[in-house]
C-alpha positions in Angstrom: 0.0 -0.1 -0.1 1.4 3.3 -1.0 2.1 6.1 1.9 -0.1 9.1 1.9 1.3 12.0 0.5 1.3 15.7 1.2 0.9 18.4 -1.5 1.8 21.7 -0.9 0.3 24.6 -3.1 1.4 28.3 -2.4 -0.1 31.5 -4.0 1.7 34.8 -3.2 0.3 38.4 -3.0 3.4 40.9 -2.6 4.8 39.9 0.8 1.8 37.5 1.6 1.5 34.0 1.0 -1.1 31.3 1.2 0.3 27.9 1.7 -2.4 25.1 1.4 -1.6 21.7 2.5 -3.3 18.6 1.7 -2.8 15.1 3.0 -1.2 13.9 6.2 1.5 15.7 8.2 3.7 13.3 10.1 7.3 12.4 10.4 7.9 11.6 7.0 6.1 14.8 5.4 7.0 17.3 8.1 10.3 18.2 6.6 8.3 19.1 3.4 6.1 21.6 5.4 9.2 23.0 7.1 11.2 23.5 3.8 8.0 25.0 2.2 7.6 27.6 5.0 11.3 28.4 5.0 11.2 29.1 1.2 8.5 31.8 1.8 11.0 33.6 4.2 13.9 33.2 1.7 11.5 34.6 -1.1 10.8 37.8 0.9 7.3 36.7 2.3 6.5 37.9 5.6 2.9 37.1 6.2 2.3 33.3 5.8 -1.3 31.9 6.2 -1.4 28.1 6.1 -4.8 26.6 5.2 -5.0 23.2 6.4 -8.5 22.4 5.7 -7.4 19.6 3.2 -5.3 18.1 5.9 -6.6 14.7 7.2 -4.1 14.0 9.9 -1.3 16.1 11.9 1.0 14.9 14.8 3.4 16.5 16.8 6.2 16.4 14.2 3.9 18.7 12.2 3.3 20.9 15.3 7.1 21.3 15.7 7.6 22.4 12.0 4.9 24.9 12.5 6.5 26.2 15.6 10.0 26.3 14.3 8.6 28.3 11.2 6.5 30.8 13.5 9.8 31.5 15.4 11.8 31.9 12.4 9.0 34.1 10.9 8.7 36.3 13.9 12.6 36.8 13.9 12.1 38.1 10.2 9.5 40.4 11.4 6.4 38.5 10.0 3.7 36.4 11.1 2.7 32.7 10.5 -0.9 31.6 11.0 -2.8 28.4 10.7 -6.1 28.1 9.6 -8.9 25.4 9.9 -6.8 22.7 11.5 -7.7 18.9 11.5 -9.0 17.6 14.7 -5.8 15.8 15.5 -3.9 19.1 15.5 -6.7 20.9 17.5 -6.0 18.6 20.2 -2.3 18.8 20.3 -2.7 22.7 20.2 -4.9 22.4 23.1 -2.9 20.3 25.2 0.3 22.4 24.5 -1.4 25.9 24.6 0.1 26.9 21.2 -3.3 28.0 19.8 -1.8 31.5 19.2 -0.9 30.0 16.1 -4.5 29.8 15.0 -6.8 32.5 13.3 -9.9 32.6 11.2 -9.8 32.8 7.4 -6.8 33.6 5.5 -7.3 36.1 2.7 -11.0 36.7 1.4 -11.7 33.8 -0.9 -11.8 30.8 1.6 -15.1 30.3 3.2 -15.2 28.9 6.7 -16.4 25.4 7.5 -19.7 24.9 8.8 -20.2 26.1 12.3 -17.1 28.0 12.2 -18.0 31.4 13.0 -15.8 34.2 14.4 -16.8 35.4 17.9 -18.3 38.6 18.5 -16.1 41.2 19.9 -16.1 41.8 23.8 -17.7 45.1 24.6 -15.3 47.6 26.0 -15.1 48.3 29.7 -16.9 51.2 31.2 -14.8 54.3 31.4 -14.0 55.5 35.1 -12.6 58.7 35.8 -11.0 57.6 39.1 -10.2 54.3 40.5 -12.5 53.1 43.2 -11.2 53.3 46.7 -13.1 53.0 49.9 -13.8 56.4 51.8 -12.6 55.9 55.3 -14.3 57.9 58.2 -12.5 61.0 58.8 -10.8 61.3 55.4 -11.6 63.9 52.7 -11.4 62.7 49.2 
């Protein structure tokens, strides 16, 4: 039986790239992920969006590739964000507290999966002109 393959598709827009990965990310395919993301930086890309909606599996070797790429991108003054990760990667991100790598949709042309709606913004806290402090008897404020 042939091993599952990982395909990488890249679309650039100025200094931004959308990388779409399809297949399985594991020990065998993680080097391809790492090289593909490093190539973006070498080509001057500073904002990298990774669409994972076609990925069927991702283990910790894939997470390591993403973390290394995120660190290298940050050092270069850029950002790397993962979009629509598979359930396996969501579990790993939850266990390791690396959810900061996740955001909503890359660019404007991908539609979210069913049930994936952005959370409404939190309301601003009420403005207070002075900090609240207890008034003690005999003291004037």
